[in-house]
N, C-alpha and C positions, 0 to 999 in steps of 0.2 A: 473842365472840372465838373460841370454838371453831369456830363456823361459818366465819369468815374463814380459819382455819388449814386447814379441810377443803377450802375452795374453792381455796386456794393450792396444796395438794398435788394436787388434781384437775387444775388447769391445768398444773402441772409434769409430771404423768403423761401428759396428752394431748400436750404439746409433745414429750416424749421419744419417744412412739410415732410421731408425725408425722415427727420427724427420722429415725428408723430406717427408716420407709417410704420417705422421700425418698432416703436413702442406698442402699437396696436397688434402687430404680428406676434411680438413676444408675449403680449398679454393673451392673445388667442391660443398660442401654443401652450402656455402655462395652464390655462383653463382646461384645455384638452387633456393634458397630462394628469391633472388633478381628477378629472372625470374618469379617466382610464383606471387610475389607482383606486378610486371609489368602487368601480365595477369589479376589480380584481380582489378586493378585500372580502374574506369569507364572511358570510352572514350566518349566525347561529340562531337556532330556534329551540325553545323549551316546550316539550310536548309530553302527554301522558305516556307512561310505560307500564306494561303489565306482562308478567311471565307466569305460566302455569306448566309445571313439569313434575314428573314422577321419577324418583331415583331408587337405586339399589345400593345398599352398603356392600362394598367390594372386599375381596380378600386383602388382608393387611390391616383392616380396621381393628384396633386394639392397642394394648400397651406398646409404647415406642419411646426409646431413650432420647430421640430428637426433641420430644415434647417435655419430658421430665420423668420422674421416678413413679413406679407403681408397685409398691410392696404387695405380695400375695401370700396366701397360705400354701400348704403342701398340695392342695388340690387346684391351685392356680386362681383362687378367688381373691379379689382385692381386699385387703385388710385395712387400708387407709393409713394415715388420715386423708391421703390423696392418691388418685390413680390417673396419671397422665398418659394419654395415648393419641394415636393418629386416626382420623376418620377419612375414609376414601368413599366417595359416592359418585356414581355415574347415572345419568338419566336422559330422558327425552320429553319433549313437550312442544309448546308454542310460545312465542313472545312477540309483542308488537315491534315493528320495524325489522324483525329478523325472520319471521315466519316460523317454519318448523326448526327446532333447535335440538342439539345434544348439549348436555350439561356435564361439567366436571367440577368436583370440589375435593380438596384435601386440606385438612386443618387439624390443629391440636385441640384436644378437649380434655377436661378433667371429668372423668366418667362418674364419680361419686356425686358431685354437686351439679353436674351438667353444664358447667361454665365453659364456654369456648371464647377466649379473649381476642382472637383475631390477630395475635402477634405472629402467627405462622399460618398463612392461608394462601392457597392457589385455587382460584375459582373463575370459571368463564362459561359463557354460552357460545356455541358455534352455529352460525346460520348455514343454510343449505349451500350457499356459494362460498363458504369457507371463512367469511368475515367473523372475527371474534369480538365479543364484548366482555371486558374484564370487570369482575365484581368482587366485593368484599363485605363481610358482615361479622358481627360479634354479638354475644348475648348469653343466654342460658336456656338449656333444654329442661323443661319442667315435667315432672311425672303427672300422669292423669290425663284428663281430657276436658274440653269445654262443651257446653250444652249442644252446640251446633256440629260437633265432630261426629264422625261415624262411631258406632258402638265399640269397635275393636281398636280404637286409638289408645295407645299406652303412654304417649308423651307428646309434648308440643312445644313450639317456640315461636314467639312473636317479637321480632327484633329489627332494628334498623339495618338497612343495607346501603351501600354506596356503589356507584358506577365510576370506575377509575381508568377509563380509556378503552382502547380497542384497536382493531386493524380495519383496513378498508374504509367503509363509510362511517365506522365508529372510531376512527383515529381522533384522539383528543376529546372523546365524549365524556361528559360528567353527568351526575344525577344522584338521586337518593330516593328512599321510600321505606316501606315496611314489609317484612315477611309475615306470612300467616301459614306456618308449616306444622306438620305433625307426622308422627311415626305410627304405623299400624302393624298388627300381628301378621298381615298378609306377607306372602313370599312368592317370588323374589322381590317384586316391587313393593317396598315397605316405607318409603319416605315421600310425602306429598307436599308440594311447594306451591304457594300462591303469593306472588310478589306484586305490589302496586306502588307506583310513585311517578316520578318525572325523569326525563332524560334531555340533556342539552347537547345538541350535535349540529354539525355544519349543514345548512339547508341545501337540499338538492344533491348532496354528495353521493356518488354511486360506487 
């Protein structure tokens, strides 16, 4: 009888040890999995963003039925009260995190008031490696110039912009800032753009 009792306690002890070892192993595996998940989770950073580029108003800029009506007189001059049209602008410059860029913008504008509401806009910057950064903005082009503008500036616009995604390293990027842009009498490069703000993007993504 004593022998049976000893065997029973021995088996119970062995089972207890085995259970503890299994729990430790499972705990170690679980911790390792959590650590791997943490390492795989994308880390985003918010950093300054700046873009300086010069554009040219391209063929096709003007009254366009996609944007709205533009009544004109017999000479083709707008007679109001509104004149809606499309603006096409292509340019080149530099931007932080992109390097040298080409820019493209097309958007609806009411030419008499200068308002561009942003309800129709396609705009992006393209880096040298082909990655795109998509942007959007809305506001109003004002006649005249500010004191710090070149003498031949005929209109300007200081409006908010947004970063709304991209491709490559800019996939999922967000951000915002302000434009400081103006139009000059120079040709063909006649629109000058200076954007400053911040961009949030995946850290280390290439």
